[in-house]
C-alpha positions in Angstrom: 13.5 25.7 11.0 12.5 21.6 11.7 14.6 19.2 9.1 14.2 15.6 7.7 17.6 14.8 7.1 17.8 11.6 5.2 20.9 9.5 5.4 21.1 7.5 2.1 23.9 5.6 -0.1 23.5 1.7 -1.8 23.5 -0.8 1.1 26.6 -1.6 3.2 28.2 1.7 2.7 28.0 2.6 6.6 25.0 4.3 6.6 23.7 2.7 10.0 26.8 3.4 12.1 26.9 7.3 10.4 23.5 7.4 11.2 23.3 6.7 14.7 26.5 8.4 15.4 25.3 11.6 13.1 21.9 11.4 15.5 23.6 11.2 18.8 26.0 14.4 17.5 22.7 16.4 16.4 21.2 15.8 19.7 17.3 15.5 20.7 17.2 14.2 17.2 14.4 11.2 16.1 16.6 8.3 14.8 14.5 6.3 12.4 15.9 3.1 10.6 14.1 1.8 8.0 15.8 -1.6 8.3 13.2 -2.3 11.8 10.6 -2.8 9.5 12.5 -6.0 7.7 10.7 -7.9 10.4 7.6 -7.2 8.9 8.7 -7.7 5.5 9.9 -11.3 6.5 6.4 -12.1 7.7 5.3 -10.6 4.5 7.5 -13.1 1.9 6.6 -16.2 4.9 2.7 -15.5 4.1 3.0 -15.0 0.6 5.3 -18.2 0.5 8.4 -16.7 -1.1 12.0 -17.1 -0.8 13.5 -14.4 1.6 15.1 -12.0 -1.2 15.2 -8.7 -1.0 16.0 -8.3 -4.1 13.7 -10.0 -5.8 10.8 -8.6 -7.8 8.4 -9.8 -5.6 10.1 -7.4 -2.7 10.2 -4.7 -5.6 6.8 -5.3 -6.5 4.9 -6.1 -3.1 7.3 -4.8 0.1 9.9 -2.0 -1.0 7.7 1.1 -1.5 5.3 0.2 1.6 8.9 0.5 3.7 9.5 3.7 2.3 6.1 5.1 3.0 5.7 3.7 6.6 8.8 5.6 7.7 8.2 8.3 6.0 4.3 8.7 7.5 6.5 7.8 11.2 9.4 10.8 10.3 6.2 13.1 9.5 4.3 12.2 12.8 7.4 12.8 14.5 7.8 16.0 13.2 5.2 17.2 14.8 6.8 16.8 18.1 10.2 17.2 17.0 12.7 19.9 15.0 14.9 17.1 13.7 14.2 14.0 12.2 16.6 11.5 10.7 16.0 8.6 8.1 18.5 5.8 7.9 17.2 4.4 4.2 18.9 3.4 1.0 16.5 5.6 -0.9 18.1 5.1 -3.6 15.5 5.3 -6.1 13.7 8.2 -4.6 17.0 10.5 -4.4 17.2 10.6 -8.1 13.7 11.1 -8.8 13.2 14.9 -9.2 9.3 14.8 -8.9 9.3 12.6 -5.9 11.6 14.9 -4.4 9.5 17.9 -5.1 6.9 16.0 -3.8 8.7 15.8 -0.7 9.8 19.1 0.1 6.3 20.4 -0.4 4.6 18.1 2.4 7.5 19.3 4.7 7.0 22.6 3.8 3.1 22.2 5.1 4.8 20.8 8.0 7.8 24.1 8.4 10.3 21.6 7.6 13.4 21.6 5.0 15.2 18.7 3.6 18.7 17.9 4.2 20.2 14.5 1.9 23.2 13.0 3.2 24.9 11.2 0.5 27.0 8.5 1.9 30.0 7.7 -0.2 32.4 4.5 -0.1 34.7 2.4 -2.0 33.0 -0.7 -3.7 35.3 -3.0 -2.3 35.0 -1.4 1.3 31.0 -2.0 0.9 32.0 -5.8 -0.3 34.0 -6.3 2.8 31.4 -4.5 4.9 28.5 -6.6 4.0 31.1 -9.9 4.2 31.5 -8.9 8.0 27.5 -8.0 8.5 26.9 -11.4 7.9 23.4 -10.7 7.5 20.7 -12.9 6.1 19.3 -10.0 4.0 22.7 -9.7 2.1 23.0 -13.8 0.9 21.5 -13.2 -2.5 23.7 -10.0 -2.7 27.0 -11.9 -1.8 26.0 -15.2 -3.8 25.4 -13.2 -7.2 27.8 -10.1 -6.3 28.6 -8.9 -10.5 24.7 -9.0 -10.9 23.8 -7.2 -7.7 26.5 -4.5 -8.0 25.1 -3.9 -11.5 22.1 -2.7 -10.1 23.8 0.0 -7.8 24.6 3.4 -8.4 27.4 4.2 -6.3 27.9 7.7 -8.2 26.4 10.7 -5.7 23.0 12.1 -6.8 23.3 15.5 -9.0 20.2 16.9 -8.5 19.7 17.5 -4.8 21.0 21.1 -3.9 20.5 20.1 -0.2 23.3 17.4 -0.9 26.2 16.6 1.7 28.5 13.9 1.4 29.6 11.9 3.6 32.8 10.4 2.7 33.1 6.6 4.7 35.7 5.0 2.7 38.4 5.7 5.6 38.3 6.4 9.4 40.4 9.7 8.8 37.4 10.8 6.2 34.4 9.8 9.1 36.2 12.1 11.5 36.5 14.6 9.0 33.0 14.3 8.0 30.8 13.7 10.5 31.5 17.3 12.2 31.2 19.3 8.8 27.6 17.4 8.1 26.3 18.3 11.6 27.4 22.0 10.7 25.7 21.1 7.5 22.6 20.1 9.4 22.2 22.5 11.3 22.8 25.4 9.2 
């Protein structure tokens, strides 16, 4: 059975690191990263004369959802040619929306595929330190307004997804245990 794997969590939980390791461990997996679209998003901010702030109302209204539409379109196209497609993206709103998930599952069934969601768990202080360490311009506002930003994020694993695997990325030891278990879970 074909699989669409969504590796999800709030920013800086370790999605990219885990997604890349997981994609390699799954072998012959198409890896897609929503962050690859940031170059286009930055251009939209520039052309619109808006400050580059991925936490802004402008981003939420004019860019965010289109990044998701694009990466999902790429994933559905890739499922025509490969049995496993992994998307590295937060999906923070989408994974808690049952109607969205039901629609996604229905589209996947049409492709002969099923959904697998990997939720990356990391402690909030670990997330804060990772965000500081990665020193990315996409995090400037978040770090300067940490309390306000963190209040908008839900670090609790979703409880509405039967095909959920929780990947504990709080320590090196928990990572090592989770990577093998995740591969087994996805391969079924």
